[in-house]
N, C-alpha and C positions, 0 to 999 in steps of 0.2 A: 345236448338234451339227454341222449342215452346214458351218458356218464352220471347224470344227476338223478336218474330214476331210483337207483339203489338207496341214495340218501333220503329221497322222499319216502320210500318204503320203511326205512328204519325209523324216521321221524314219526311216521304215522303209528307205528307199533308201540312207541313209547307212551301213548296216551289211550289205552283201551276205554269202553263206553257203556252207558245205560240211559234210559229215557222213558218218556211217557208212552203214547201209542205210536211210536216211531219204529222204523225198521230195526233199530237196535234192540227191540224187545226180544229178539232171539236169545239174548242172554238170560231171560227169565224162562226159557224153555218153550216159547211160543214162536213157531216157525212161520205160520201163515197169518195174514192180516185179517182173514174172515173171523178169527177168534174174537176180535174186539171191534171190528168195523162192519157197517152195513155193506160197504164196498169192499169186495174181496181183494182189491189191490192196495187198500189202505187209504189214508187221507179221509177227510169228511167226518161225518158224525160217528160217535161211538155208540155201540149197543149198551144195554143195561149191564152186561157182563164186563164190557170194556170200561165203563164208568166206575164200577165197583173195584175192578183190578187196579185202576189208576189210584183210587183212594186208599187202597189197602196194601199196595206193594210199592208204588212209585213215589207218591207225595209224602212229605214229612207229616208225622202225626203229632208234632210239637204243640199244636193248638188244642189237642184233645186231652182229656183227663186220662191218666195212666190206667185207670180202672176200666176204661171203655175198651171193649173187645174189637178185633178187626171186623167181625161180622156186624157189629153195631155201627162201625164207621162206614162199612160198605152200604148199609141200609140208608145212610144219609146222602148217598151219591146221586140220587135221582134229581130230575130237573127242579122239583119242589122239595128237595130234601127227603124226609121220610114220608111225605104225603104221596100216596099212590095215585097215579093218573090212570085213566081207562087203558086197557091193554092194547088198544088199537092205535094209540097216538104217542109219539115221543118227540117233543120239541127240543130245540137247542139254540144257544146263542154263543157266538164266538167274536172276540175282539182281540186284535193284535196291533200294538202301537210301537213305533221305533223312534228313539231319539239318538242322533249321531252327530259327531264332530269330525269334519273332514280337515286333515292337516292340523291336528290339535297342537297347540303351543306355537304354531307358526304365525307369520304375519298375515297369511291369507286364510285363516281359520273360518270354516263355514259350519254353523250349527243349525240343525233343523229337526223338527218333529213331524213324523208322517204316520197317519192312520193307515196301516197297510191292509187291514181287514176288519170289517164290521158286518157280520153275517147272521142271519136267522135261518134256521132249518126246521124241518118237520118230517119225520118218518111216519107214514100211515100204513099200518098193517091191515091186510084184508082177511087175515085169519090169525089165530093165536100162535101158531108155530112160525109165523112170518115167512111162509112159503111164497106168498104174493105180497109185494111191498112197493109202495111209491115213496121216493125220496125227493124232496124239494128243498133247495137251498139258494139263497141269493142275498145280495147286500151291496156294500160299498167297495169300490176300488179306487185307489188314488189316480189322479191324472198323470199319464206318462210324461216324463221330462220333455219328450219330443213334441208334446202338445201343451206346453205350459201356459199358452194364451187362454185365459178364462173364457173368452168369447168364441173360442174355436167350436164350431157346431159338432165336431167329431168327439168332443169330450162327453163321455157317458160314464158317470161315476156309479150309477146303480146298474148292477148286472145280475143275471142268473148264474150262480156258480155251478150248479148242477141240478138237473131234474131228470129222473130216470125211473123206470119200472124194473123191478128185480123179480125173477121167477126162479125159485129153487126147484129144479126139475126132480132131483133126488138128492140123497145125502152128499153126493160127490160132484154134482153138476149144477152150475149156476148160469143164468142168462140175464143180461142187462141190456136195456134199450133206452136211449135218451142222450142227454148232454152230460158228459163225464170227462175226467182226465184221460188222456191217451195212455195206452199200456206200453211202457218202455222204461227200463232201468229201475234203479232204487229211488223211491219217492222220499227223498230227504226233506226236512222242513225248510232247508235253505233253497228257496226257489231262484236265487241269484247265482247258484253254483253253476259252473260250466256244464256239468252233467245234466242239468235241467234247462238252463237258459239257452245254451248253444244247440240243444237237440229239439227245441220247440215243445217242451213239456213243462213249462214254467207255470206260475200261479194262475195265469189267465189264458192258458192255451187249450182250454177244453174244446171238445168236438162232439157233434152228434154221432153216436156210435151204436153198433151192435157188438156186444162183448160176450164171449162164451168162455167159461172157466171150468176146468175139470181137475179134481183132486185125486191123485193116486195115493198109494200107501205112504210113499216117501218122496213124492214129486207132485208137481202141478204144471199145467199148461194153460195159457190164456191167449185167445185170439181176439183181435180188435179190428173191425171193419168200420172206418170212419169217413164221414162226408164233409168234414170241416164244421165250423160253427155256423149253423143256418141262420142265427140271429145277425151275423155279420152281413152288412148290406152289400158289400162289393163281392159278388159271387166269383169273379175271376181270380181273386186272391185266396179263396178258400183252399186249403190243402186237403185233398181227398186221397185216401190210401188205406193201408192195412199194416198191422204189426202183430208179431207173435213173440211171446216170452215163455220160457221154460225155466223151472227151478228144481233142483234135486238136493235131498239131504244126503251128504256124503258121510256124516257122522253126527253125533249129538251136538246140537248148537252150531252146526257147520253146514251152511246151505250155499250152493253155487248155482249160477244161472246165466242165461244169455237172452238177448232180445234183438230182433231186427225190425226195422220200420221203413217203409217206403211210401212216398206220397208225391203228389204233383198238383200244380195249378196251371194257369195259362202261361206262366212265365218261367217256372223252374221245377225241376224234379229233385227230390231230396231222398237220400238213403242214409240210414243210421244203423250202426251195429255196436253192441256193447256186450261185455262179459262182466260178471260181478260175483262178489262173495260177501255173505253175512256171517260173521264169525263171533260166537259168544264164548266168554271165558268164565270167570266167577260170576255169580249172580250180580248183575248191574254193570259188568264190564264187557264191551264188545268192540269190534272193528268192522267197518264197512269199506269195501273197495270196489271201485268201478272203473273199467278201462273201456274207452269207446272211440269210434271213428265216425266221421261226418263227411258225407259226400254231397256236394251241391252241383247240379248240372243245369245252368241257365240255358234256355232255349236260344237266346240271342248270342251265346258264346260257345264255340265248339269245344273249348277246354273245360274240364271238370276241376273243381276245387275240393281237395281232400284234406280234412283236418283231423285232429285227435285230441283227446283229453284223458286225464287221470284224476280220480277223486279218492281220497282217503279220509274217512271221518271216524274219529274215535272218542270215546267218553270213558272217563274213570270215575267210578262211584266213590265219593268221599265218605258219605254216610247217607242214610235214607233221605231222599229229597234233594240232595246236593251233589253236584257232579262237575268235573273238569271236562270241558269240551274242546276238542282240537280238530281242525279240518285243513288238509293240505290239498291244493289243486294245481294242475298243470294244463295249459291249453296252447295249441298252435293252430291257427286257422288253415294253414296249408301244409303243415309238417315239413316245412322247408325254411331256408333263410329269407324267403320272400316276405314272411310275416314274423312278428316277434314271438319269442317264447314268453308266455305269461305265467307267473307263479303267484299264487294267492295262499296266504296262511292266516287262519283265524284261531284264536285261543281265548278262553275265558270260562266264566261260570255259567252253568245251566242248572237252575234251581226250581224245585217245585215245593215252595215253602208251606203250601196247604193245598188240599184238593181244589180243583178248578182253576188253579193259578200256576203260571209258568213265568219265570224271570230269567233273562239272559243279560250278561254284562261281559264285554271283552273287547278285543281289538282285532282289526284286519289289516294285513300288510299286502300290498300289491306291487310286484316288481316285473318290469318288462325289459327283456334283453334282446338286442339285435347284434348282427355281426359287426356293426359299426360303432354301437354305443350302448351304454347302460343308463337307462332313464332313472331319474330320482324316484326313490320309493314313495308310494302313496300310502298314508296311514289313515285309519279311521277308528275312532272309538264309538262303541255302540252299546246302548241299553235297550232292552225290549221287554214289553209286558204283554202277556197273553192270558186272557180270561176266557174260560170255557164253561158255560152254564148249562 
């Protein structure tokens, strides 16, 4: 494993990155998520400024007349285009669908289309400066593969994605109370990445929390005290705990950080630690790196399980609105020969052909290595459409 890490690092650097309102936005000179999002940790709905920035810097302008200025394009980025809504309300709609082929070209090919997300949201400002704000978001989630039975009473496809109250105490200090994503690591768009899935901060792992975020001149710190998802009926499995994350600007377009999270329920105690870097190059090119460790301590078992992962995500801007995306990952559940070394590589196109639209097309390769054998590689072709209104 150790011998392979340098090759992973080199491979990730070969494909630097740019994107919508994703962490790669550091390549455009925006180091903090609060610039474009209502949530200071990113994800979720965009502010008016974030919508305009996406339309005028990220998305292709091919559908517009060459005589149209960037300011005029930005003015069309509202929920109803150029029609102004009352200052106190900002609605939004998100849809994300995935079509994939497992083992393409093989005798056991599997083709499937999944609606991964279909959400509606609304931000309600209690004052013009958005010092006091309510955010509500909910919608559809696909049935997990473990509950494929349509008659399973645990199947709940309609969920509350997030609902919270935000109070901007002053220019540098924000407080959030409600249901939100837990604070930990880089919030990449790929919720199946080991850095998100293995650490319990994937797409539907929100928790009721009290989050406090403070911005220094070239740094920020965020604390998260969470009680699990209170909507979850089984109280004994709710993970209750806390996390802290810090980030520092070490140079222009170069931000490093770390996070620690600890939680427990009636059956297990979990500890997670990670260090990361967000590195921007030329406008539109960036590299995200995250290295993390996972410790699970079941109360029924005296021995702990310590695992680790590495994530490298890069994007190379071909031209405005069109990019080459590459992601390389490594994971071992115990950091030993007791569990396989898992390698995942994704490569393809990330395009924003017009404002409000994102399109992805590419392949994913998964390889598992053990001391005794090398399993046959698993391949998957994917296309993904994301609409954000």
